[in-house]
TORDO-985728 format. One record per residue (C-alpha): residue in one letter; chain; x, y, z. Coordinates in Angstrom, 3 decimals. Each point is the difference from the previous one (the first is absolute). Layout:
! residues N
   resn   chain          u          v          w
      A       A          X          Y          Z
...
***
This chain:
! residues 502
   resn   chain          u          v          w
      M       A      0.000      0.000      0.000
      Q       A      1.913      3.012     -1.297
      R       A     -2.732      2.593      0.482
      V       A     -1.303      1.067      3.382
      L       A     -3.479      1.025      1.007
      P       A     -0.967      3.622      0.522
      D       A      0.388      1.248      3.552
      E       A     -2.916     -0.684      2.348
      T       A     -1.507     -2.746     -2.167
      R       A     -2.167     -1.918      2.449
      V       A     -0.275     -3.740     -0.638
      A       A     -2.267     -2.291      1.990
      I       A      0.835     -3.723      0.007
      V       A     -2.909     -2.325      0.799
      G       A      1.365     -3.164      1.577
      G       A      3.334     -0.915      1.545
      G       A      0.847     -3.239     -1.776
      F       A      3.287     -0.493     -1.848
      G       A     -1.228      1.939     -3.046
      G       A     -1.272      2.904      2.085
      L       A      3.154      0.269      2.106
      S       A      2.184     -0.176     -3.103
      A       A     -1.978      2.677     -1.859
      A       A      0.002      2.198      3.097
      A       A      3.780     -0.176      0.374
      Y       A      0.670      0.752     -3.684
      L       A     -2.489      2.879     -0.121
      A       A      1.363      1.576      3.170
      R       A      3.484     -0.212     -1.478
      A       A     -1.351      1.744     -3.101
      G       A     -1.074      2.933      2.161
      A       A     -3.663     -0.745      0.745
      D       A     -1.695      0.560      3.323
      V       A     -1.125     -3.598      0.569
      R       A     -2.536     -1.242      2.502
      L       A     -0.710     -3.731      0.203
      L       A     -3.288     -1.195      1.500
      E       A     -0.297     -3.627      1.134
      Q       A     -3.292     -1.356      1.336
      H       A      1.599     -2.650      2.227
      D       A      2.119      0.608      3.071
      R       A      3.015     -1.601     -1.676
      L       A      1.570      0.664     -3.391
      G       A      0.740     -2.675     -2.575
      G       A     -3.384     -0.785     -1.517
      H       A     -0.177     -3.755     -0.527
      A       A      3.458     -0.264      1.578
      G       A     -1.455      0.087      3.479
      L       A      1.221     -1.123      3.407
      L       A     -1.783     -2.146      2.594
      E       A      1.350     -0.099      3.551
      R       A     -1.450     -2.366      2.614
      E       A      1.445     -1.201      3.306
      G       A      3.637      0.266     -1.028
      F       A     -0.539     -1.215     -3.581
      R       A      0.439      2.218     -3.059
      F       A     -1.342     -0.874     -3.447
      D       A      0.293      1.769     -3.342
      T       A     -3.605     -0.260     -1.177
      G       A      0.620      0.571     -3.701
      P       A      3.074     -0.426     -2.220
      S       A      2.812     -1.990      1.584
      W       A      2.546     -0.627     -2.799
      Y       A      2.745      2.616     -0.438
      L       A      0.864     -0.374     -3.684
      M       A      1.669      2.229     -2.599
      P       A      2.513      1.651      2.344
      D       A      1.287      2.004     -2.963
      V       A     -3.285      1.930     -0.140
      F       A      0.212      0.939      3.680
      E       A      3.632      1.071     -0.454
      R       A     -0.971      2.147     -2.958
      F       A     -2.891      1.595      1.885
      F       A      2.039      0.965      3.062
      G       A      2.884      1.038     -2.244
      H       A     -2.165      2.729     -1.529
      F       A      0.059      1.630      3.437
      D       A      3.713     -0.644      0.599
      R       A     -0.820     -2.810      2.386
      E       A      0.379     -3.769      0.122
      P       A     -2.409     -2.603      1.373
      T       A      2.602     -0.879      2.628
      D       A     -0.259      3.554      1.347
      Y       A     -3.369     -1.158      1.333
      Y       A      0.050     -3.773      0.349
      A       A      2.399     -2.912     -0.250
      L       A     -0.586     -2.668     -2.642
      E       A      0.590     -3.724      0.457
      R       A      0.249     -2.252     -3.033
      L       A     -2.146     -3.025      0.800
      D       A      1.577     -3.440     -0.076
      P       A     -1.987     -2.004     -0.770
      Q       A     -2.016      2.398     -2.104
      Y       A     -2.989     -2.296      0.339
      R       A     -0.984     -3.642      0.362
      V       A     -2.609     -1.780     -2.118
      F       A     -2.130     -2.868      1.272
      W       A     -1.876     -1.951     -2.659
      K       A     -3.040     -1.967      1.021
      D       A      1.468     -3.296     -1.221
      G       A      2.537      0.116      2.854
      D       A      2.805      1.570     -2.058
      S       A      1.759      3.225      1.015
      A       A      2.677      2.357     -1.306
      T       A      2.127      2.714      1.556
      V       A      0.963      3.010     -2.098
      R       A      3.193      1.742      1.105
      P       A      1.455      3.305     -1.223
      N       A      2.554     -1.534     -2.346
      R       A     -0.242     -1.260     -3.538
      E       A      1.818     -3.279      0.746
      N       A     -2.773     -1.063      2.367
      V       A     -2.768      0.847     -2.438
      H       A      1.860     -1.533     -2.963
      A       A      0.356     -3.285      1.892
      L       A     -3.604      0.168      1.140
      F       A     -1.251      0.295     -3.579
      D       A      2.250     -2.816     -1.210
      R       A     -1.457     -2.180      2.754
      Y       A     -3.377      0.048     -1.711
      E       A      0.895      0.109     -3.685
      D       A      3.155     -0.768     -1.959
      G       A      1.490      3.180     -1.394
      A       A     -2.396      2.233      1.933
      G       A      2.864      1.739      1.813
      D       A      1.448      1.241     -3.282
      A       A     -3.484      0.904     -1.218
      L       A     -0.477      2.026      3.188
      A       A      3.257      1.841     -0.648
      D       A     -1.271      0.972     -3.466
      Y       A     -3.382      0.973      1.422
      L       A      1.540      2.217      2.696
      S       A      2.448      1.585     -2.424
      T       A     -2.899      0.949     -2.271
      A       A     -2.064      1.154      3.011
      E       A      2.858      2.259      1.107
      R       A      0.292      1.622     -3.443
      N       A     -3.758      0.440     -0.172
      Y       A     -0.055      1.461      3.502
      E       A      2.608      2.618     -0.865
      L       A     -1.826      0.903     -3.212
      A       A     -3.405      0.128      1.656
      M       A      1.130      2.072      2.973
      N       A      2.245      2.462     -1.845
      R       A     -2.062      0.487     -3.159
      V       A     -3.580     -0.481      1.192
      V       A     -0.537     -0.024      3.762
      Y       A      2.265      2.837      1.147
      P       A     -0.670      2.372     -2.933
      G       A     -3.724     -0.662      0.169
      R       A     -1.988     -0.969     -3.080
      D       A     -3.636      0.419      0.961
      R       A     -1.482      0.392     -3.494
      L       A      0.116     -2.256     -3.035
      R       A      1.665      2.720     -2.072
      D       A      2.888      0.016      2.492
      Y       A      0.987     -3.392     -1.391
      V       A      0.667      1.390     -3.485
      D       A      3.607      0.763      0.846
      T       A      3.288     -1.217     -1.456
      D       A      1.257     -0.375      3.568
      L       A     -2.255     -3.059      0.239
      L       A      1.356     -1.761     -3.099
      P       A      2.027     -2.474      2.112
      M       A     -3.305     -1.226      1.447
      A       A     -1.612     -0.546     -3.395
      T       A      1.599     -3.440     -0.301
      R       A     -1.587     -1.030      3.271
      A       A     -3.547     -0.432     -1.262
      R       A     -0.281     -3.377      1.717
      L       A      0.062      1.880      3.326
      F       A     -3.605      0.962     -0.677
      G       A     -1.096     -3.614     -0.045
      S       A     -0.860     -1.761      3.231
      M       A      2.566     -0.762      2.694
      D       A     -0.960     -3.670     -0.071
      D       A      0.774     -0.327     -3.711
      Y       A      3.222      1.955      0.324
      V       A      1.381     -1.956      2.966
      S       A     -0.812     -3.298     -1.706
      R       A      2.517      0.916     -2.713
      Y       A      2.746     -0.367      2.617
      V       A     -1.119     -2.715      2.435
      E       A     -2.671     -2.672     -0.083
      H       A     -0.162     -1.330      3.549
      P       A     -3.092      1.442      1.725
      K       A      1.854      0.700      3.245
      L       A      2.681      1.997     -1.798
      R       A     -2.668      1.953     -1.808
      Q       A     -1.574      0.797      3.349
      L       A      3.335      1.255      1.337
      L       A      0.231      2.397     -2.940
      E       A     -3.642      1.072      0.153
      Y       A     -0.902      0.304      3.697
      T       A      1.028      3.677      0.028
      L       A     -3.029      0.753     -2.188
      V       A     -2.085     -0.106      3.170
      F       A      1.836      3.182      1.072
      L       A     -1.390      1.605     -3.168
      G       A     -3.500     -1.301      0.541
      G       A      0.056     -2.260     -3.017
      A       A      0.119     -3.616     -1.113
      P       A      2.299     -1.801     -2.461
      H       A     -2.720     -0.090     -2.659
      N       A     -1.019      3.689      0.152
      T       A      3.250      1.860      0.772
      P       A      2.254      1.053     -2.900
      A       A      3.417     -1.602     -0.187
      L       A      1.530      3.454      0.383
      Y       A     -0.208     -0.709      3.726
      S       A      2.576     -2.751     -0.344
      I       A      2.242      2.844      1.146
      M       A     -1.203     -0.861      3.504
      S       A      2.231     -3.079     -0.088
      H       A      2.978      2.331     -0.396
      V       A     -1.269      1.949      2.996
      D       A     -0.398     -3.186      2.010
      L       A      3.005     -2.114     -0.979
      N       A      2.583      2.595     -1.090
      L       A     -0.744      2.994      2.244
      N       A     -1.143     -2.195      2.914
      V       A     -2.345      0.529      2.947
      F       A      0.726      2.204      3.018
      Y       A     -1.463      0.803      3.396
      P       A      0.052      3.648      1.107
      E       A      0.611      0.836      3.629
      G       A     -3.376      0.532      1.625
      G       A     -1.757     -1.885     -2.784
      I       A     -2.024      1.765     -2.661
      A       A     -1.318      2.321      2.716
      G       A      3.597      1.194      0.381
      V       A      0.079      0.916     -3.691
      V       A     -3.242      1.971      0.397
      D       A      1.530      1.893      2.923
      A       A      3.051      0.759     -2.136
      L       A     -2.127      1.415     -2.825
      A       A     -1.927      2.150      2.472
      D       A      3.233      1.298      1.565
      L       A      1.391      0.833     -3.430
      A       A     -3.204      1.782     -1.033
      R       A      0.004      2.083      3.171
      T       A      3.629      1.042     -0.551
      Q       A     -1.097      1.288     -3.431
      G       A     -2.616      2.141      1.734
      V       A     -3.126     -2.162     -0.382
      D       A     -2.677      0.620      2.636
      I       A     -1.535     -3.392      0.863
      E       A     -3.312     -0.325      1.825
      T       A     -1.305     -3.438      0.931
      G       A     -3.485     -0.845      1.245
      T       A     -1.554      2.386     -2.533
      A       A     -2.380     -1.485     -2.564
      V       A     -0.721      1.855     -3.232
      Q       A     -3.730     -0.239     -0.723
      A       A     -0.274      2.043     -3.197
      I       A      2.179      1.789     -2.558
      R       A     -1.538      3.116     -1.578
      G       A      1.298      2.531     -2.473
      E       A      2.798      0.044     -2.559
      R       A      3.577      1.142     -0.552
      G       A      0.783      2.988      2.197
      A       A     -3.198     -0.261      2.043
      F       A     -0.454     -3.422      1.579
      A       A     -1.881     -0.513      3.240
      L       A      0.400     -3.331      1.756
      E       A     -2.731     -0.735      2.499
      T       A      1.341     -2.025      2.903
      D       A     -1.447     -1.263      3.264
      T       A      1.786      2.889      1.746
      G       A     -0.708      2.881     -2.401
      V       A      0.898      1.233     -3.499
      E       A      3.480     -0.111     -1.517
      H       A      0.747      2.385     -2.888
      A       A      2.544     -0.823     -2.686
      D       A      1.101      0.974     -3.491
      L       A      0.627     -3.618     -1.038
      V       A     -1.017     -3.412      1.329
      V       A      1.711     -3.385     -0.221
      S       A     -2.258     -2.894      0.969
      N       A      1.832     -3.073      1.225
      A       A     -3.378     -1.489      0.847
      N       A     -1.007     -2.468     -2.676
      P       A     -1.591      1.686     -3.050
      A       A     -3.221     -2.000      0.332
      H       A     -0.585      1.374      3.509
      T       A      1.116      3.477     -1.048
      E       A     -2.444      0.134     -2.902
      R       A     -2.917     -1.794      1.617
      T       A      0.159      1.639      3.430
      L       A      2.218      3.103      0.094
      L       A     -0.833      1.644     -3.342
      S       A     -3.357      1.092     -1.325
      S       A     -1.348     -2.063     -2.901
      T       A      0.724      2.854     -2.412
      A       A      3.610      0.473      1.070
      H       A      1.401     -2.881     -2.064
      E       A     -0.665     -1.621     -3.353
      R       A      0.100     -3.664      0.943
      A       A     -3.262     -1.937     -0.411
      P       A     -1.726     -0.992      3.262
      D       A      0.438     -3.723     -0.641
      D       A      3.618      0.249     -1.201
      W       A      1.395     -1.242      3.296
      D       A     -2.363     -2.986     -0.004
      D       A      1.470     -1.237     -3.280
      R       A      3.615     -0.139      1.159
      T       A      1.986     -3.123      0.877
      Y       A      1.037      0.291      3.611
      A       A      2.931     -1.631      1.699
      P       A     -0.789     -2.578      2.653
      S       A     -1.253      0.808      3.423
      A       A      1.488     -1.977      2.864
      F       A     -0.949     -2.049      3.003
      M       A      2.592      0.933      2.604
      L       A      0.815     -1.282      3.470
      Y       A      2.314      1.866      2.382
      L       A      1.107     -2.522      2.587
      G       A      2.130      0.385      3.095
      V       A      1.268     -3.528      0.597
      E       A      1.772     -1.622      2.925
      G       A      2.919     -2.293     -0.763
      D       A      1.987     -0.897     -3.102
      V       A     -1.296      0.083     -3.575
      D       A      2.793     -1.828     -1.850
      P       A      0.323     -0.810     -2.878
      L       A     -1.818      3.214     -1.031
      A       A      2.348      2.707     -1.278
      H       A     -0.407      3.774      0.161
      H       A     -1.993     -0.387     -3.243
      S       A     -1.659     -3.305     -0.856
      L       A     -2.343     -1.140     -2.771
      V       A     -2.365     -2.967      0.207
      L       A     -1.001     -1.078     -3.511
      P       A     -2.183     -2.710     -1.499
      T       A      1.790     -1.761     -2.846
      D       A     -2.825      1.218     -2.251
      W       A     -0.945      3.558      0.873
      D       A     -2.221      0.674     -3.013
      P       A     -3.229     -0.786      1.939
      H       A      0.953      2.641      2.575
      F       A      0.529      2.655     -2.663
      E       A     -3.289     -1.010     -1.639
      R       A     -1.742      0.677      3.306
      I       A      1.523      3.458      0.068
      F       A     -0.494      1.194     -3.577
      D       A     -2.384     -2.298     -1.851
      R       A     -2.431     -1.618      2.473
      P       A      0.265      2.030      3.212
      A       A     -0.247     -2.227      3.066
      W       A      1.978     -0.900      3.090
      P       A      2.856     -2.249     -1.201
      A       A     -0.286     -3.638      0.997
      D       A      3.739     -0.688     -0.380
      P       A      1.658      3.374      0.487
      A       A      3.499      1.270     -0.590
      Y       A      0.976      2.272      2.863
      Y       A      2.859      1.996      1.482
      L       A      1.424      0.272      3.507
      S       A      2.093      2.792      1.447
      V       A      1.934     -0.625      3.218
      T       A      1.965      3.216      0.504
      S       A      1.028     -1.160      3.473
      K       A      2.371     -2.411     -1.776
      T       A      2.082      3.064     -0.830
      D       A     -1.138      2.679      2.463
      D       A     -0.227     -0.979      3.663
      T       A     -1.715      3.277      0.914
      V       A     -3.331     -0.935     -1.639
      A       A     -0.943     -2.731      2.481
      P       A      0.618     -0.772      3.694
      D       A      2.719     -2.493      0.900
      G       A     -0.992     -3.535     -0.850
      H       A     -2.669      1.146     -2.475
      H       A     -0.368      0.741     -3.701
      A       A     -2.043      2.492     -2.018
      V       A     -1.640     -1.922     -2.860
      V       A     -2.062      1.469     -2.845
      V       A     -1.983     -2.308     -2.284
      L       A     -1.272      1.356     -3.334
      V       A     -2.321     -1.909     -2.320
      P       A     -0.769      1.810     -3.297
      I       A     -3.741     -0.120     -0.673
      A       A     -2.385      1.547     -2.497
      P       A     -1.103      3.567      0.713
      G       A     -3.675      0.387      0.768
      L       A     -0.440     -3.304      1.842
      D       A     -2.371     -0.242      2.940
      D       A      2.236     -0.098      3.074
      G       A     -2.433     -0.102      2.894
      P       A      1.109     -1.222      3.458
      E       A     -1.037     -3.602     -0.568
      V       A      1.853     -0.481     -3.289
      R       A      3.082      1.755      1.388
      E       A      0.068     -2.236      3.074
      R       A     -0.481     -3.103     -2.105
      Y       A      2.764      0.998     -2.413
      R       A      2.315      0.949      2.834
      D       A     -0.267     -3.514      1.419
      F       A      0.462     -1.515     -3.460
      V       A      3.193      1.984     -0.685
      L       A      1.554     -0.798      3.386
      D       A     -0.794     -3.685     -0.517
      D       A      1.549      0.119     -3.474
      L       A      3.089      1.810      1.298
      A       A      0.572     -2.723      2.602
      T       A     -0.432     -2.726     -2.620
      Q       A      2.193      1.566     -2.682
      T       A      2.876      1.411      2.085
      G       A     -0.182     -1.852      3.310
      V       A     -0.442      3.317      1.819
      D       A     -3.092     -0.272      2.201
      L       A     -0.931      3.412      1.395
      R       A     -3.515     -0.834      1.159
      D       A      0.641     -0.437      3.735
      R       A      2.763      2.617      0.273
      I       A     -1.697      3.192     -1.150
      V       A      0.039      2.709      2.683
      V       A     -0.928      2.992     -2.218
      E       A     -2.222     -0.141     -3.067
      E       A     -1.442      2.544     -2.426
      S       A     -1.298     -0.393     -3.541
      A       A     -0.790      2.053     -3.096
      C       A     -1.978     -0.809     -3.111
      V       A     -2.052      1.414     -2.877
      S       A     -2.365      2.179      2.014
      D       A      2.851      1.446      2.059
      F       A      1.838      1.222     -3.092
      A       A     -3.237      1.454     -1.356
      D       A     -0.884      1.730      3.272
      R       A      3.445      1.244      1.033
      Y       A      1.378      1.051     -3.381
      D       A     -3.152      0.290     -2.153
      D       A      1.558     -2.484     -2.410
      P       A     -2.372     -1.123     -2.782
      Q       A     -1.317     -3.495      0.722
      G       A      2.387     -0.192      2.936
      T       A      3.091     -0.585     -2.146
      A       A      3.138     -0.021      2.112
      L       A      2.293      1.325     -2.737
      G       A     -1.835      2.045     -2.647
      L       A     -0.314     -0.562     -3.722
      A       A      1.495     -3.240     -1.263
      H       A      2.866      0.300     -2.479
      T       A     -1.812     -1.530     -2.933
      L       A      1.108      1.051     -3.479
      F       A     -2.751      2.602     -0.308
      Q       A      0.643      1.355      3.487
      T       A      3.724      0.501     -0.496
      G       A      1.862      3.166     -1.006
      P       A     -2.188      2.442     -1.962
      F       A     -3.085     -2.102      0.746
      R       A      0.101      0.721      3.733
      P       A     -1.919      3.056      1.297
      D       A      1.338      3.367     -1.125
      R       A      1.642      1.882      2.847
      C       A     -1.729      3.181     -1.199
      A       A     -3.548     -1.255     -0.645
      G       A     -1.996      2.216      2.366
      P       A     -0.641      3.731      0.047
      D       A      2.862      2.251     -1.072
      G       A      2.554      0.049      2.794
      L       A     -0.883     -3.405      1.501
      Y       A      2.570     -2.794     -0.384
      Y       A      0.141     -3.644      1.039
      S       A      2.853     -2.035      1.453
      G       A      0.304     -3.507      1.356
      A       A     -0.481     -3.628     -0.994
      Y       A     -3.006      0.579     -2.279
      T       A      2.026      2.271     -2.291
      T       A      3.164     -0.722     -1.969
      P       A      2.362     -1.647      0.539
      G       A     -2.207     -2.077      2.324
      I       A     -0.112     -2.207      3.074
      G       A      2.727     -0.269      2.625
      M       A      2.004      2.304      2.263
      P       A      2.753      0.749     -2.563
      M       A     -2.550      0.734     -2.718
      C       A     -1.932      2.319      2.313
      L       A      3.187      1.940      0.775
      I       A      0.474      0.469     -3.740
      S       A     -3.662      0.899     -0.409
      G       A      0.411      2.836      2.504
      E       A      3.043      1.272     -1.882
      R       A     -1.815     -0.102     -3.321
      T       A     -3.054      1.726      1.428
      A       A      2.170      2.759      1.429
      R       A      1.704      0.345     -3.375
      A       A     -3.388      0.398     -1.696
      V       A     -0.956      2.702      2.507
      V       A      3.209      1.927     -0.667
      E       A     -0.272     -0.361     -3.780
      D       A     -3.580      1.281      0.043
      A       A      0.830      3.020      2.139
      P       A      0.816      3.456     -1.382
      A       A      3.654      0.993      0.073
      A       A      1.226      0.458      3.549
      A       A      0.427      3.509      1.244
      S       A      3.427     -0.818      1.422
      P       A      1.946     -2.300     -2.378
      T       A      2.979     -0.224      2.351
      R       A     -2.042     -1.389      2.861
      R       A      0.860     -3.544      1.141
***
């Protein structure tokens, strides 16, 4: 951002998730008078924190991936992530338990993964090396020529700078087809495709472009930040405040009126006036609840026709005793996971044989649980919009704990001393997420890049940031979203009155 905003430009940020905090920091650095309003008592949006009786749980994202994006973000402010939190490279990165009794441990070195692939299929180690080499090249191209610059419109792709990507047309086919070109064994395909759940997609409906996630996983590795993801949120808030951002929590925005230069935000504590607004609340909530029906051009049923990422059935468990052989991150997978994905995207229903994820941060961080205990989070991806009344939740809770004991040998049922849960209705009620999705819009082909919601689709002077916009879902992507939103604000503004201002 070379240009700066005119003096006294007032910007209101609605929502203190990763996208909102990022946009706030960039806009304050550009000279704006920024005020961030967050309806909850804690910042972070979906990256929440639950504290009970000496246990601490990250309630949302729990994988620290793409460290290069965090380094780049803090570097823009002459800082480093380690100025705020220490990072520990996880070893093992994660452990996989298949429901046929098989298991695999993925460590942060290529020799381990090469040998693991060869164990299941002759020549698969070399095929993996080719796959990861291609994923690395595609990652660098995608990040440097598409994601960071920002290409939000189809015409932005008519650019000679993108010619190196023209030969990669197969990346717009499905992940499942693409991965099968390299390995055939179903377990190896699962190891290369499980990261799609982070994007809210399935192997059959996510473009192969997202094979770059294997580079993120197996080349860049997985880390744990000091203080968990909540520690990263605190770091972003500290950085934003040092840039001059005024942050107010516990203040819900109920309506957004006006236009560029004359916005009035009605909150539960009064009216906030601003020249510009950035909404980090999801666009569906912003347009359906905060804006008048005439303040945007989107059709009323537009949000009903979207493909949403999964919701989740989540258990937050404080457990007495040991939980070996679970790792910091563990995956429990059926050997055939297609029926589970069908029950998310094609025939919505509670999965009868689910794939699920476990986070045990106490394996790495002894401050998140009392001595002799562990903090365990269980996450089962489920279809958004499912009925999740008390009876079905209790029944599914028992089913999952039974399955966990059977598949991993870790029986938690008689050792739980703290228990909380979250599901579809909680995401809908707490975050106003359409259909109770836990992530946002799925990264299907026609919800990727220029097909995701425009960050400038409301009244003049209102901008969007966050997981529903480009580049999409995930903490790193939301940091970039905030940067790109701030860039759009600066580019739309009249020339600054003081060009030497920093």
